[in-house]
N, C-alpha and C positions, 0 to 999 in steps of 0.2 A: 336675493342679494343685489344690492345696488352697485353701480359703477364705482362710486366712491369707496365702498367697502372692498371691492376687488382691487382697486389701486392701492388701498391701504395694506392689503395682504401682500401685494407684489413688492412693496417697498419696505415692509416691516422686517423685523428680525425673525419672522416665522420661517421655518425650514420647508414648509409645504410647497411653495412655488418651485423650489429646487428639487424636492424629492419626488413630486408627482410624475415628471417625465421618466425618471428612472424606474419608479414603481410600474408605470405603464409598460415600459420596455421589458422589465422583468416578468410581468404578467403575460405579455404577448409571446416572448421567446423562451420562457422556461416553465411557468406554471401551467399555461394552457397545453403545451405539448405533453407535459407529464400527466395531466388529468386525461387527456385524449388517449395516451398510451395505456393507462390503467383501464379506461373504458374498453379499448380494443382487446385487452387481455381477457375480457369476459366474452369475447366473440371469436368465431372461426370464419375464415374466408371460404366461401363455397364457389369454386371456379365455374361450375355449370351455370349457376344463376348469377354469377358475378356480383354477389352480395355477401353480407355478413349474417351469420346465424348465431344467435345467443346460445352459449354453452355453459354459462355460469362459472363455477369454480373448477371445471374439468381441466382447463389449461394449467391452473395453479397446482392441482393435485398431481397432474402429469409431471410438472416441473419438480415438485418436491420429491417425487419418487424416481427421478432420473439420476442415475449414477454419474453420467457425463456432466451434469450441472454441478454436482458436489465436487467432482474432480477439478472442473474449471474454476470453481469458487476457491478451492484449496490452493491451486496454483496462483490465482490472483492475489490471495492474502499472503502467500509465501513471497511472491515477487514484491509486494508492497512492503513487507517487513524487512526483507534484505535490502531493497533500494533505499528505504528510509534510514536504515541503520548506516549504510555506507555514506549517504549524503550528510547525515548529521556528523559522523566522524570526520569526513573530509572537510566539511565546512568549518568545524571547530578547529581542526588542525591548521587550515589555511588562515583562519582569523588569529589564532595564537602566533603563527609564524609571522604574519604581517604586523602584529603588535610588538614584536621583538625589536629591541634597539640595537640591531647588528648593523655593521657597515653596509651601505647600499640599499637598505630596506626603505629608507625615506624615498629614494628614487623609484623603487618598485611600487610603493604605495601611490606615488604621484602618477605613474604610468597606468596603474590599474584604475585610478580615479578618472583619468582622462577617457577611458573607454566608456564611462558613464556620462561624460560631458559632451564629447565630440559628436556622436550620432544625432542627438536632438538639435544641436547647433547646426549641423549640416542640413537636417530636414527643414529647419526654419529658414535657412538661406535658400534652399531649393523652392520653398513656397514663395519667398520674396521674389525670386526670379520668375516663377510661373505667373505671378500676379502683376509683374511690372507692366506699366501701361504702354511702353514703347516696343518691347520685344518679347513680352511674356506670352506663353501659350494660351492661358485662360482668356485674356481679353481678345486675342485673335480669334479663338474658337467661338466666343460669344458674339463677336461682331459678324463673323462669317455666317453664323446660324440665324442672325437677325434679332438676337436677344438684346443687344445693346449697340449703340453707335460708337464706333471707335474714333476718338478725337486725339489730336496731338496734345501732349501734356500741358503746353503753355498757351494753347489757343483759347480765345475767349469762348464762353458758352454760347450755344446757338440762341438766337433771339426768338422769343415767342411771338407769333403773329396771329 
């Protein structure tokens, strides 16, 4: 693949330049650990030799025959069903209540919407303050570590000699 083709892919409407980093992260942090854990399930740790011994499906047979596993699985599914039912009922009730045209509910909707708007705005302001060239923490840290030279914002750039 030539450089011209790579540049064409990067500026085209192709989704691959945007999806490949996400796919790489997904593979590294989810798919690989899952496959590694399945591989480990076919082994047993031997403390004496500090190594793994292949046992095949013995761990899986032991799991399927264990009553504690089935009890824990039943409790997990019961918790899932009860929590999901309560969340759906409460969510629908709150949505219907906020959709009502009763006095004061417009103000309530505005206040609840503000909780979605204010935290990202504050986070953005904090990053602006951290990156400020005069008194921000990031430029000071990078200058003190030698990663960059700290200049005054209105000073002319240094001359190349």
